[in-house]
C-alpha positions in Angstrom: 182.9 54.4 72.3 180.8 51.4 72.6 181.9 48.0 72.5 179.7 47.4 69.4 181.6 50.0 67.6 184.8 47.7 67.9 182.7 44.8 66.6 182.0 47.4 63.4 185.9 47.7 62.9 186.3 43.9 63.1 183.8 43.4 60.4 185.6 46.1 58.1 189.1 44.3 58.8 187.6 41.1 57.9 186.3 42.5 54.7 189.1 44.6 53.8 191.9 42.8 55.7 193.0 40.7 52.9 193.9 43.8 50.8 196.9 44.4 53.3 198.0 40.9 52.6 198.0 41.6 48.9 200.4 44.2 48.8 202.8 42.4 51.4 203.4 45.7 53.4 204.1 45.4 57.1 202.1 47.6 59.6 204.0 50.4 61.0 205.8 49.7 64.2 204.0 52.8 65.9 200.7 51.0 65.2 202.0 47.8 67.1 203.1 50.0 70.2 200.1 51.8 70.4 197.7 48.9 70.0 199.7 46.9 72.8 199.8 49.7 74.9 196.2 50.7 74.6 195.0 47.0 75.0 197.2 46.3 78.1 195.4 49.5 79.7 192.0 48.5 78.9 192.6 44.7 80.3 194.2 46.4 83.6 190.8 48.3 84.1 189.1 44.9 83.7 191.0 43.2 85.8 191.1 45.8 88.6 187.2 45.6 88.4 187.1 42.1 88.7 189.4 42.1 91.7 187.3 44.5 93.4 184.4 42.0 93.1 186.6 39.4 94.5 187.4 41.7 97.8 183.6 42.5 98.2 182.9 38.6 97.8 185.4 37.9 100.5 183.7 40.5 102.8 180.1 38.7 102.5 178.3 41.9 101.9 175.3 41.0 99.7 174.3 44.6 99.0 177.9 45.4 97.7 177.6 42.5 95.5 174.4 43.5 93.9 175.6 47.0 93.5 178.8 45.6 91.6 176.7 43.9 89.2 174.6 46.7 88.3 177.6 49.0 87.9 179.8 46.5 85.9 177.4 44.6 83.7 178.3 46.8 80.8 181.9 46.0 81.4 181.3 42.2 81.1 179.4 42.8 77.9 182.4 44.7 76.7 184.9 41.9 77.4 182.9 39.6 75.3 182.0 41.7 72.5 185.6 43.5 72.1 187.1 40.0 71.8 185.8 40.0 68.1 188.3 42.6 67.1 191.0 41.1 69.1 190.6 37.8 67.2 190.3 39.4 63.8 193.3 41.7 64.3 195.5 38.7 65.6 194.5 36.6 62.4 195.4 39.6 60.3 198.7 39.9 61.8 199.6 36.3 61.6 198.9 36.2 57.9 201.0 39.4 57.2 203.9 37.9 58.9 203.5 34.8 56.6 203.3 36.9 53.6 206.2 38.9 54.4 208.2 36.0 55.8 208.9 38.0 59.2 207.8 37.5 62.7 207.3 40.8 64.1 203.5 41.3 64.0 202.1 37.9 65.2 203.8 37.8 68.6 202.6 41.2 69.6 198.8 40.7 68.5 198.9 37.0 69.7 200.0 38.2 73.2 197.1 40.6 73.4 194.8 37.7 72.3 196.0 35.5 75.1 195.3 38.1 77.7 191.8 38.8 76.4 191.1 35.2 76.5 192.0 35.3 80.2 189.8 38.2 80.7 186.9 36.3 79.0 187.6 33.2 81.1 187.1 35.3 84.3 183.9 36.8 83.0 182.3 33.2 82.3 183.4 32.2 86.0 181.4 35.2 87.1 178.4 34.0 85.1 178.4 30.7 86.3 179.7 30.9 90.0 179.5 34.6 90.7 177.4 35.8 93.6 175.0 38.9 93.7 173.8 38.6 90.1 170.6 37.3 89.0 169.8 34.5 86.8 168.3 36.6 84.1 171.5 38.7 84.0 173.5 35.3 83.6 171.1 34.1 80.9 171.4 37.4 79.1 175.4 37.2 79.1 175.3 33.8 77.9 173.1 34.7 75.0 175.4 37.5 74.2 178.4 35.1 74.4 176.7 32.7 72.2 176.1 35.3 69.5 179.6 36.9 69.8 181.3 33.4 69.2 179.0 32.8 66.1 179.6 36.3 64.5 183.3 35.8 65.5 183.5 32.7 63.2 181.6 34.3 60.5 184.1 37.2 60.2 187.1 34.8 60.7 185.6 32.4 58.1 185.1 35.3 55.5 188.8 36.0 56.0 189.8 32.3 55.7 188.4 32.2 52.1 191.4 34.3 51.3 194.3 33.1 53.7 194.5 30.2 56.1 195.5 31.8 59.4 192.0 33.1 60.6 191.0 29.4 61.3 193.6 29.3 64.1 191.7 32.0 66.0 188.2 30.9 65.3 186.3 29.6 68.3 184.8 26.8 66.4 186.9 25.9 63.3 184.5 23.6 61.6 182.1 26.4 61.7 184.5 29.0 60.5 185.6 26.7 57.6 182.1 26.2 56.6 181.6 30.2 56.3 184.9 30.3 54.5 183.6 27.7 51.9 180.4 29.7 51.6 182.3 32.9 50.9 184.4 31.4 48.1 181.3 30.3 46.5 180.4 33.8 46.1 181.5 35.7 43.0 184.3 38.2 43.7 183.0 41.8 43.3 179.7 43.5 44.1 177.9 40.2 45.2 180.7 39.4 47.7 180.8 42.9 49.0 177.0 43.1 49.3 176.8 39.7 51.4 179.5 40.9 53.6 177.9 44.3 54.4 174.6 42.6 54.9 176.3 40.2 57.4 177.9 43.2 59.1 174.5 45.1 59.4 172.8 42.0 60.9 175.7 41.5 63.2 175.4 45.1 64.5 171.6 44.8 65.0 171.9 41.6 66.9 174.7 42.9 69.2 173.0 46.3 70.0 169.9 44.4 71.2 172.1 42.0 73.5 174.2 44.7 75.1 173.6 47.7 77.4 172.9 51.2 75.7 175.9 52.8 77.8 179.4 51.9 77.3 181.5 50.7 80.1 184.9 52.2 79.2 184.4 54.3 76.3 187.9 56.2 76.2 189.7 52.9 76.5 187.7 51.4 73.7 188.6 54.6 71.6 192.4 54.2 72.3 192.3 50.5 71.0 190.3 51.1 67.8 192.4 54.2 67.0 195.6 52.0 67.3 194.1 49.3 65.2 193.1 51.9 62.5 196.9 53.0 62.2 197.3 49.8 60.2 195.0 51.2 57.4 197.3 53.0 54.8 196.2 55.8 52.6 196.4 53.7 49.4 193.8 51.4 50.7 191.1 54.0 50.4 189.6 55.5 47.1 189.2 59.0 46.0 186.0 59.5 48.1 187.2 57.8 51.2 186.1 54.3 51.0 188.3 51.4 51.4 189.1 49.4 48.2 188.0 45.7 48.6 190.5 42.9 47.5 188.8 42.5 44.1 189.1 46.2 43.2 192.8 46.2 44.3 193.4 43.2 42.2 191.6 44.8 39.2 193.6 48.0 39.7 196.9 46.1 40.1 196.2 44.0 36.8 195.3 47.5 35.1 198.6 49.1 36.5 200.4 46.1 35.2 199.0 46.4 31.7 199.8 50.0 31.6 203.3 49.3 32.4 203.5 46.8 29.7 202.3 49.3 27.3 204.5 51.9 28.4 207.6 49.6 27.9 206.3 48.5 24.6 206.0 52.0 23.6 209.4 53.0 24.8 210.8 49.7 22.9 209.1 51.0 19.6 210.5 54.6 20.0 213.9 53.1 20.5 213.6 50.8 17.6 212.4 53.8 15.5 215.2 55.8 16.6 217.8 53.1 15.5 216.2 52.7 12.2 216.0 56.4 11.8 219.6 56.8 12.3 220.4 53.8 9.9 218.2 55.5 7.2 219.9 58.8 7.7 223.4 57.0 7.4 222.4 55.3 4.2 221.1 58.4 2.5 224.2 60.3 3.4 226.2 57.5 1.8 224.0 57.6 -1.5 224.4 61.1 -1.6 228.3 61.0 -1.4 228.3 58.5 -4.3 226.1 60.6 -6.5 228.4 63.5 -6.2 
């Protein structure tokens, strides 16, 4: 799985994630365990690769450094791009903990978030001070970093339109808050859904043009995304397999509440009718006794 696909999942969570908060249901413990394990495994692979670079750098072999950059540039891109999913998922977990008044999800997801920031900082150091790479590679990675930061704040800003925690994980809080304001200005329903999906398509096109065609760690990325998808319960999907937007869930919830009120009113009417019917039967029997 390519790192751009992890960004796609981040866009899905940013758009539909508030639906998880709406129902105030915690994520399965299995999802947390799988996510932490998969994330740690992928980060270990990143750190080992960068550690090999440090060993080659100490040896002073320029050809080996050049070969390292040729082989690991997709991995450096992956560290930058996959941070989008890490931040969005951590923001969602923080919001769930607040809604459910617990502290079970945020510590796990925030720990993964901090470890990812550490890996990102090591990549940035390589971009600035690393030997063996070309200036063009450093410029291209820096442009990718800029795009990732901007789109991360766009996704977190869309989430912040519904709950405040995403601003804590934004790279530029002022920029994310501005996107939150823009999102709130859109009417709920088709208009907001269309705007979100257009943003997701534009984001994917931009990241694809900025990244290598081949994935660095496809299996590790797949394990992380599968762990994230464990938080998506079946009731979040409609009959054709599409996820329900927060607007649709609110609409359905309102309809369900109206149905329950009508059912209760009907039951009360039937109960009242039974009481009246019983009273009429007793009164009629009393009249018959008097006539006899």
